[in-house]
C-alpha positions in Angstrom: 106.6 112.8 129.0 107.1 114.2 125.5 106.4 112.0 122.5 108.8 112.7 119.7 107.3 110.2 117.3 108.5 106.7 116.5 111.7 105.3 115.1 111.7 101.8 113.6 114.9 99.8 114.7 116.0 97.3 112.0 118.4 94.6 113.2 121.1 93.7 110.7 124.0 91.2 110.7 126.8 93.7 109.8 124.8 95.3 106.9 123.2 98.3 108.5 125.1 100.9 106.6 124.8 99.2 103.3 121.0 98.8 104.0 120.6 102.5 104.8 122.3 103.4 101.4 120.1 100.9 99.6 116.9 102.3 101.1 118.0 105.8 100.3 118.6 104.7 96.7 115.1 103.1 96.4 113.2 105.8 98.3 114.3 109.1 96.8 113.1 111.3 99.6 115.6 110.4 102.4 118.7 111.2 104.3 121.3 109.6 106.6 121.7 110.9 110.1 124.2 109.9 112.8 126.4 106.9 112.4 127.5 105.4 115.8 130.5 103.2 115.8 131.8 100.6 118.3 134.2 101.9 120.8 136.9 100.2 122.7 134.2 99.0 125.1 132.9 96.7 122.3 131.1 94.4 121.9 132.1 94.7 118.2 135.4 95.8 116.7 136.3 99.3 117.6 135.4 101.8 114.7 133.0 99.5 112.9 129.4 100.7 112.4 127.1 99.9 115.4 124.1 101.9 114.3 123.1 104.2 111.4 120.1 106.6 111.6 118.3 107.3 108.3 114.9 108.6 107.2 112.9 107.8 104.1 109.6 109.2 103.1 109.3 110.9 106.5 109.8 107.6 108.4 112.7 107.4 110.9 114.8 104.2 111.0 117.9 103.1 112.8 119.8 100.2 111.4 121.5 98.2 114.1 124.4 95.8 113.4 123.3 93.3 116.1 124.5 90.1 114.7 122.8 87.0 113.2 120.5 86.2 116.1 117.4 87.9 114.9 116.8 87.7 111.0 113.7 89.5 109.5 110.5 87.4 109.0 107.3 88.2 107.2 105.6 88.8 110.6 106.6 92.4 110.1 106.3 94.3 106.8 106.1 97.9 105.6 103.2 98.9 103.2 104.0 101.2 100.4 100.7 102.9 99.3 101.6 103.9 95.7 100.2 107.0 93.9 99.8 105.2 90.6 100.6 102.0 88.7 104.0 103.4 87.6 105.1 104.0 91.2 103.9 100.5 92.2 106.0 99.0 89.3 109.0 101.0 90.3 108.9 99.8 93.9 108.1 96.3 93.0 111.1 96.1 90.6 113.4 98.0 92.9 112.7 95.9 95.9 112.7 92.5 94.1 115.9 93.4 92.1 119.5 92.7 93.1 118.6 89.6 95.2 115.1 90.4 96.3 112.2 88.0 96.0 108.6 88.1 94.9 106.1 86.6 97.4 102.3 86.6 97.1 99.5 89.3 97.1 101.9 92.2 96.4 104.4 91.2 99.1 108.2 91.2 98.3 111.4 90.8 100.3 114.2 93.1 99.5 117.8 91.9 99.3 118.2 92.2 103.1 115.1 90.0 103.7 112.9 92.8 104.9 109.2 92.4 103.7 107.3 95.1 101.9 103.7 95.3 100.6 103.6 97.2 97.3 100.0 98.5 97.1 98.8 100.1 93.9 95.9 102.6 94.2 92.5 101.0 94.3 93.6 97.6 95.4 92.6 97.9 99.0 89.2 99.4 97.9 88.4 96.4 95.8 89.3 93.6 98.3 87.4 95.4 101.0 84.4 96.5 98.9 81.2 96.9 100.9 79.6 94.4 98.5 80.9 91.2 100.1 80.6 89.2 96.9 82.6 91.8 94.9 85.2 91.8 97.7 85.4 88.0 97.7 85.9 87.8 93.9 88.6 90.5 94.1 90.2 88.8 97.1 90.2 85.4 95.3 92.0 87.0 92.3 94.5 88.7 94.5 95.4 85.4 96.2 96.5 84.1 92.8 98.8 87.0 92.1 102.3 87.9 93.1 102.4 91.6 91.8 99.0 93.2 92.3 97.2 94.0 89.1 94.4 96.3 89.9 92.8 96.0 86.4 92.6 92.3 86.9 91.2 92.8 90.5 88.5 95.1 89.1 87.6 92.6 86.3 87.3 89.9 89.0 85.2 92.0 91.3 82.9 93.0 88.4 82.5 89.5 87.1 79.4 88.8 89.2 
């Protein structure tokens, strides 16, 4: 059996097309693919969007207008490994703006309720430092943060 990669299916309550447009505005490297609509067979109104395929940063998604039964939870999130602080700032602001929410430790929810982890460069190295005491100090600092501040994580790690 051929493996053609993975596509992440995101379940929306009538907002799949708006979500695809939103993600394409946040992540500049993307495109919309096929848009499938309900037919006379239903279960939704004929002509309304059932699914929209889109790709951002090389990741394939399909947005499904499945209804209100299954909202997003923090149990699933997407990590954004940023190239620099400016990129981390951009994604953090873009995803928390327009109805998004800050959470803890670099996690945010976008306006559709999907969770993201905005990770600036060096953050993971500091909280998983081979020196357990440095890692513990960096982790303790991270647990007090919303947006990750690598300079502060580094200060905490080095404060031995």
